[in-house]
N, CA, C and O atoms as CSV, one atom per row, in Angstrom:
chain,resi,resn,atom,element,x,y,z
A,1,MET,N,N,3.125,-9.611,25.437
A,1,MET,CA,C,2.758,-8.905,23.881
A,1,MET,C,C,4.268,-8.694,23.180
A,1,MET,O,O,5.091,-7.851,23.538
A,2,SER,N,N,4.383,-9.385,22.406
A,2,SER,CA,C,6.006,-9.672,21.423
A,2,SER,C,C,5.998,-7.790,20.755
A,2,SER,O,O,5.139,-6.910,20.709
A,3,TYR,N,N,7.147,-7.871,20.426
A,3,TYR,CA,C,7.420,-6.518,19.883
A,3,TYR,C,C,6.841,-6.692,18.505
A,3,TYR,O,O,6.707,-5.617,17.921
A,4,TRP,N,N,6.529,-7.563,17.947
A,4,TRP,CA,C,5.924,-7.337,16.624
A,4,TRP,C,C,4.588,-7.196,16.654
A,4,TRP,O,O,3.985,-6.621,15.749
A,5,GLU,N,N,3.880,-7.816,17.917
A,5,GLU,CA,C,2.167,-7.897,18.201
A,5,GLU,C,C,2.037,-6.419,18.249
A,5,GLU,O,O,1.127,-5.825,17.671
A,6,GLU,N,N,3.126,-5.728,19.074
A,6,GLU,CA,C,3.146,-4.364,19.356
A,6,GLU,C,C,3.126,-3.375,18.033
A,6,GLU,O,O,2.448,-2.357,17.898
A,7,GLN,N,N,3.923,-3.873,17.228
A,7,GLN,CA,C,4.137,-2.757,16.015
A,7,GLN,C,C,2.700,-3.085,15.324
A,7,GLN,O,O,2.110,-2.100,14.881
A,8,ARG,N,N,2.060,-4.367,15.177
A,8,ARG,CA,C,0.758,-4.082,14.579
A,8,ARG,C,C,-0.372,-3.864,15.172
A,8,ARG,O,O,-1.405,-3.698,14.523
A,9,SER,N,N,-0.340,-3.838,16.304
A,9,SER,CA,C,-1.451,-2.917,17.308
A,9,SER,C,C,-1.325,-1.823,17.168
A,9,SER,O,O,-2.406,-1.236,17.106
A,10,SER,N,N,-0.382,-1.146,17.072
A,10,SER,CA,C,-0.131,0.295,17.346
A,10,SER,C,C,-0.505,0.965,15.942
A,10,SER,O,O,-0.217,2.157,15.844
A,11,GLY,N,N,-1.078,0.380,14.905
A,11,GLY,CA,C,-1.372,0.801,13.503
A,11,GLY,C,C,-0.301,1.580,12.602
A,11,GLY,O,O,-0.357,2.547,11.842
A,12,SER,N,N,0.786,0.634,13.080
A,12,SER,CA,C,2.030,1.388,11.851
A,12,SER,C,C,1.927,0.860,10.340
A,12,SER,O,O,2.515,1.429,9.420
A,13,ALA,N,N,1.308,-0.021,10.205
A,13,ALA,CA,C,0.907,-0.665,8.948
A,13,ALA,C,C,0.133,0.201,8.212
A,13,ALA,O,O,0.189,0.435,7.005
A,14,ARG,N,N,-0.888,0.835,9.393
A,14,ARG,CA,C,-1.984,1.920,8.495
A,14,ARG,C,C,-0.954,2.904,8.185
A,14,ARG,O,O,-0.729,3.213,7.015
A,15,ASP,N,N,-0.122,3.569,9.456
A,15,ASP,CA,C,0.489,4.832,9.207
A,15,ASP,C,C,1.193,5.104,7.992
A,15,ASP,O,O,1.208,6.164,7.366
A,16,LEU,N,N,2.056,3.508,7.598
A,16,LEU,CA,C,2.820,3.557,6.219
A,16,LEU,C,C,2.057,3.483,5.101
A,16,LEU,O,O,2.605,3.946,4.101
A,17,ALA,N,N,0.573,2.890,4.903
A,17,ALA,CA,C,0.259,3.290,4.057
A,17,ALA,C,C,-0.248,4.397,3.778
A,17,ALA,O,O,-0.538,4.607,2.600
A,18,GLU,N,N,-0.448,5.212,4.579
A,18,GLU,CA,C,-1.247,6.548,4.436
A,18,GLU,C,C,-0.352,7.603,4.284
A,18,GLU,O,O,-0.660,8.709,3.838
A,19,LEU,N,N,1.194,7.129,4.802
A,19,LEU,CA,C,2.143,7.991,4.030
A,19,LEU,C,C,2.556,7.974,2.726
A,19,LEU,O,O,2.894,8.885,1.969
A,20,ARG,N,N,2.453,6.488,2.552
A,20,ARG,CA,C,2.827,6.263,1.124
A,20,ARG,C,C,2.063,6.671,-0.234
A,20,ARG,O,O,2.449,6.668,-1.403
A,21,ARG,N,N,0.228,7.198,0.647
A,21,ARG,CA,C,-0.569,7.871,-0.293
A,21,ARG,C,C,-0.356,9.618,-0.093
A,21,ARG,O,O,-0.626,10.544,-0.858
A,22,GLU,N,N,0.134,9.602,1.028
A,22,GLU,CA,C,-0.054,11.208,0.860
A,22,GLU,C,C,1.410,11.941,0.132
A,22,GLU,O,O,1.426,13.030,-0.441
A,23,PHE,N,N,2.414,11.159,0.304
A,23,PHE,CA,C,3.611,11.513,-0.531
A,23,PHE,C,C,3.878,10.514,-1.627
A,23,PHE,O,O,4.775,9.731,-1.316
A,24,PRO,N,N,3.271,10.284,-3.016
A,24,PRO,CA,C,3.951,9.475,-3.956
A,24,PRO,C,C,5.124,9.919,-4.809
A,24,PRO,O,O,5.455,9.425,-5.887
A,25,GLY,N,N,5.850,11.179,-4.003
A,25,GLY,CA,C,7.023,11.376,-4.664
A,25,GLY,C,C,8.118,10.445,-3.967
A,25,GLY,O,O,9.194,10.398,-4.564
A,26,PHE,N,N,8.023,9.802,-2.956
A,26,PHE,CA,C,9.341,9.215,-2.545
A,26,PHE,C,C,8.357,7.431,-1.915
A,26,PHE,O,O,7.199,7.126,-1.629
A,27,GLN,N,N,9.950,6.597,-1.989
A,27,GLN,CA,C,9.483,5.274,-1.532
A,27,GLN,C,C,9.601,5.380,-0.143
A,27,GLN,O,O,10.639,5.871,0.301
A,28,ILE,N,N,8.459,4.896,0.855
A,28,ILE,CA,C,8.657,5.208,1.613
A,28,ILE,C,C,8.598,3.543,2.566
A,28,ILE,O,O,7.855,2.724,2.025
A,29,TRP,N,N,9.219,3.109,3.714
A,29,TRP,CA,C,9.611,2.029,4.044
A,29,TRP,C,C,9.603,1.524,5.405
A,29,TRP,O,O,9.306,2.619,5.882
A,30,GLN,N,N,9.672,0.871,6.295
A,30,GLN,CA,C,10.064,0.657,7.554
A,30,GLN,C,C,10.926,-0.238,8.177
A,30,GLN,O,O,10.488,-1.358,8.439
A,31,GLU,N,N,12.312,0.113,8.521
A,31,GLU,CA,C,13.354,-1.070,8.843
A,31,GLU,C,C,13.182,-1.192,10.218
A,31,GLU,O,O,12.965,-0.251,10.981
A,32,VAL,N,N,13.287,-2.424,10.540
A,32,VAL,CA,C,13.649,-2.713,12.522
A,32,VAL,C,C,15.014,-3.246,11.989
A,32,VAL,O,O,15.376,-3.644,10.881
A,33,THR,N,N,15.594,-3.113,13.112
A,33,THR,CA,C,16.862,-3.344,14.004
A,33,THR,C,C,16.723,-3.405,15.231
A,33,THR,O,O,16.456,-2.440,15.946
A,34,GLY,N,N,16.961,-5.018,15.752
A,34,GLY,CA,C,16.514,-4.998,16.871
A,34,GLY,C,C,15.240,-4.661,17.430
A,34,GLY,O,O,14.319,-4.979,16.677
A,35,GLU,N,N,14.856,-4.087,18.574
A,35,GLU,CA,C,13.929,-3.391,18.510
A,35,GLU,C,C,13.415,-2.470,18.340
A,35,GLU,O,O,12.317,-2.151,18.796
A,36,ARG,N,N,14.197,-1.777,17.558
A,36,ARG,CA,C,14.285,-0.363,17.037
A,36,ARG,C,C,13.517,-0.228,15.105
A,36,ARG,O,O,13.983,-0.746,14.091
A,37,ALA,N,N,12.341,0.596,15.235
A,37,ALA,CA,C,11.946,0.508,14.277
A,37,ALA,C,C,11.819,1.860,13.671
A,37,ALA,O,O,11.405,2.840,14.291
A,38,ARG,N,N,12.236,1.863,12.298
A,38,ARG,CA,C,11.817,3.412,11.781
A,38,ARG,C,C,11.657,3.627,10.478
A,38,ARG,O,O,12.005,2.782,9.654
A,39,LEU,N,N,11.165,4.673,10.173
A,39,LEU,CA,C,10.208,4.913,8.925
A,39,LEU,C,C,11.722,5.475,8.092
A,39,LEU,O,O,12.711,5.925,8.670
A,40,VAL,N,N,11.561,5.303,6.659
A,40,VAL,CA,C,12.769,5.324,5.883
A,40,VAL,C,C,12.076,5.882,4.934
A,40,VAL,O,O,11.322,5.053,4.424
A,41,ALA,N,N,11.971,7.230,4.327
A,41,ALA,CA,C,11.427,7.995,2.684
A,41,ALA,C,C,12.830,8.222,1.974
A,41,ALA,O,O,13.739,8.787,2.582
A,42,VAL,N,N,12.985,7.759,0.651
A,42,VAL,CA,C,13.643,8.527,-0.059
A,42,VAL,C,C,12.868,8.922,-1.740
A,42,VAL,O,O,11.994,8.456,-2.471
A,43,ARG,N,N,13.675,9.873,-1.727
A,43,ARG,CA,C,12.749,10.660,-3.134
A,43,ARG,C,C,12.637,9.923,-4.253
A,43,ARG,O,O,13.329,8.976,-4.629
A,44,ARG,N,N,12.054,10.245,-4.566
A,44,ARG,CA,C,11.884,8.984,-6.484
A,44,ARG,C,C,12.633,9.658,-7.629
A,44,ARG,O,O,13.383,9.099,-8.429
A,45,TRP,N,N,12.331,10.853,-7.581
A,45,TRP,CA,C,13.038,11.722,-8.944
A,45,TRP,C,C,14.068,12.706,-8.428
A,45,TRP,O,O,14.031,13.159,-7.284
A,46,PRO,N,N,15.010,13.022,-9.346
A,46,PRO,CA,C,15.797,14.025,-8.877
A,46,PRO,C,C,15.314,15.376,-8.913
A,46,PRO,O,O,14.526,15.740,-9.785
A,47,GLY,N,N,15.738,16.131,-8.021
A,47,GLY,CA,C,15.261,17.391,-8.029
A,47,GLY,C,C,14.324,17.455,-6.785
A,47,GLY,O,O,14.383,18.465,-6.084
A,48,THR,N,N,13.551,16.550,-6.493
A,48,THR,CA,C,12.746,16.149,-4.928
A,48,THR,C,C,13.707,16.442,-3.804
A,48,THR,O,O,14.793,15.904,-3.588
A,49,SER,N,N,12.981,17.587,-2.999
A,49,SER,CA,C,13.996,17.816,-1.807
A,49,SER,C,C,12.822,17.080,-0.469
A,49,SER,O,O,11.646,16.759,-0.643
A,50,PRO,N,N,13.393,17.009,0.438
A,50,PRO,CA,C,14.887,16.264,0.567
A,50,PRO,C,C,15.218,14.612,-0.137
A,50,PRO,O,O,14.473,13.840,-0.742
A,51,HIS,N,N,15.865,14.566,0.039
A,51,HIS,CA,C,16.612,13.400,-0.822
A,51,HIS,C,C,16.400,12.309,0.343
A,51,HIS,O,O,16.063,11.365,-0.372
A,52,THR,N,N,16.373,11.860,1.499
A,52,THR,CA,C,15.949,11.101,2.144
A,52,THR,C,C,16.016,11.577,3.640
A,52,THR,O,O,16.642,12.553,4.053
A,53,VAL,N,N,15.099,10.526,4.521
A,53,VAL,CA,C,14.282,11.176,5.796
A,53,VAL,C,C,14.132,10.173,6.507
A,53,VAL,O,O,13.184,9.405,6.340
A,54,VAL,N,N,15.312,9.958,7.696
A,54,VAL,CA,C,15.039,8.600,8.445
A,54,VAL,C,C,14.502,9.254,9.785
A,54,VAL,O,O,15.061,10.188,10.358
A,55,THR,N,N,13.285,8.602,10.221
A,55,THR,CA,C,12.473,8.584,11.800
A,55,THR,C,C,11.963,7.872,11.907
A,55,THR,O,O,11.471,7.176,11.019
A,56,ALA,N,N,11.812,7.673,13.807
A,56,ALA,CA,C,10.713,7.004,14.164
A,56,ALA,C,C,9.136,6.955,14.098
A,56,ALA,O,O,8.336,6.023,14.023
A,57,ASP,N,N,8.955,8.848,14.178
A,57,ASP,CA,C,7.810,9.670,14.103
A,57,ASP,C,C,7.142,9.582,12.890
A,57,ASP,O,O,7.592,10.272,11.975
A,58,PRO,N,N,5.962,8.742,12.633
A,58,PRO,CA,C,5.207,9.576,11.650
A,58,PRO,C,C,5.020,10.924,11.156
A,58,PRO,O,O,5.229,11.225,9.981
A,59,ALA,N,N,4.627,11.740,12.042
A,59,ALA,CA,C,4.234,13.077,12.199
A,59,ALA,C,C,5.416,13.757,11.946
A,59,ALA,O,O,5.335,14.842,11.370
A,60,GLU,N,N,6.890,13.160,12.387
A,60,GLU,CA,C,8.321,14.241,12.234
A,60,GLU,C,C,8.090,13.914,10.128
A,60,GLU,O,O,8.004,14.817,9.296
A,61,LEU,N,N,8.055,12.537,9.859
A,61,LEU,CA,C,8.271,12.451,8.603
A,61,LEU,C,C,7.281,13.371,7.791
A,61,LEU,O,O,7.526,13.991,6.756
A,62,ARG,N,N,5.918,13.303,8.618
A,62,ARG,CA,C,4.939,14.456,7.481
A,62,ARG,C,C,5.503,15.693,7.194
A,62,ARG,O,O,5.721,16.244,6.114
A,63,ALA,N,N,5.737,16.099,8.544
A,63,ALA,CA,C,6.525,17.507,8.369
A,63,ALA,C,C,7.688,17.620,7.403
A,63,ALA,O,O,7.733,18.432,6.480
A,64,ALA,N,N,8.378,16.965,7.623
A,64,ALA,CA,C,10.182,16.982,6.616
A,64,ALA,C,C,9.637,16.862,5.549
A,64,ALA,O,O,10.101,17.745,4.827
A,65,LEU,N,N,8.387,15.857,4.623
A,65,LEU,CA,C,8.337,16.034,3.372
A,65,LEU,C,C,7.447,16.819,2.946
A,65,LEU,O,O,7.396,17.082,1.744
A,66,GLY,N,N,6.389,17.458,4.015
A,66,GLY,CA,C,5.268,18.667,3.480
A,66,GLY,C,C,6.167,19.890,3.450
A,66,GLY,O,O,5.686,20.979,3.136
A,67,GLU,N,N,7.503,19.756,3.776
A,67,GLU,CA,C,8.417,21.129,3.675
A,67,GLU,C,C,8.887,21.066,2.586
A,67,GLU,O,O,9.836,21.841,2.473
A,68,ARG,N,N,8.631,20.385,1.530
A,68,ARG,CA,C,9.239,20.345,0.342
A,68,ARG,C,C,8.867,20.938,-0.865
A,68,ARG,O,O,7.653,20.967,-1.065
A,69,PRO,N,N,9.612,21.432,-1.747
A,69,PRO,CA,C,8.869,22.213,-2.823
A,69,PRO,C,C,8.361,21.335,-3.998
A,69,PRO,O,O,9.023,20.393,-4.433
A,70,PRO,N,N,7.038,21.727,-4.532
A,70,PRO,CA,C,6.650,20.844,-5.615
A,70,PRO,C,C,7.708,19.984,-6.411
A,70,PRO,O,O,8.881,20.334,-6.537
A,71,ALA,N,N,7.194,18.865,-6.917
A,71,ALA,CA,C,8.354,18.095,-7.758
A,71,ALA,C,C,8.083,18.568,-9.037
A,71,ALA,O,O,6.996,19.062,-9.336
A,72,PRO,N,N,9.033,18.441,-9.821
A,72,PRO,CA,C,9.439,18.841,-11.265
A,72,PRO,C,C,8.216,18.039,-12.422
A,72,PRO,O,O,8.019,16.858,-12.710
A,73,THR,N,N,7.574,19.323,-12.863
A,73,THR,CA,C,6.461,18.782,-13.660
A,73,THR,C,C,6.905,18.317,-15.146
A,73,THR,O,O,6.269,17.519,-15.835
A,74,GLY,N,N,8.049,18.925,-15.498
A,74,GLY,CA,C,8.465,18.625,-16.923
A,74,GLY,C,C,8.011,19.349,-17.774
A,74,GLY,O,O,8.095,18.886,-18.911
A,75,SER,N,N,7.274,20.912,-17.620
A,75,SER,CA,C,7.096,21.280,-18.497
A,75,SER,C,C,8.009,22.221,-18.970
A,75,SER,O,O,7.849,22.734,-20.078
């Protein structure tokens, strides 16, 4: 099985879609370099924390983004 077939069968596309739904305050994508795949999350609005998270583990990304304070509401 090729690397890309493994990525598709591992559910990485489903994980990515779920992460995007769970954390709308962040732009989230997957970067692949060689045979290494990493998830990258970058805040959409100033004041949101953390600014950037890079990890290969969706659970670690959820934990890092879940520890952030609420985004500013503008009121």
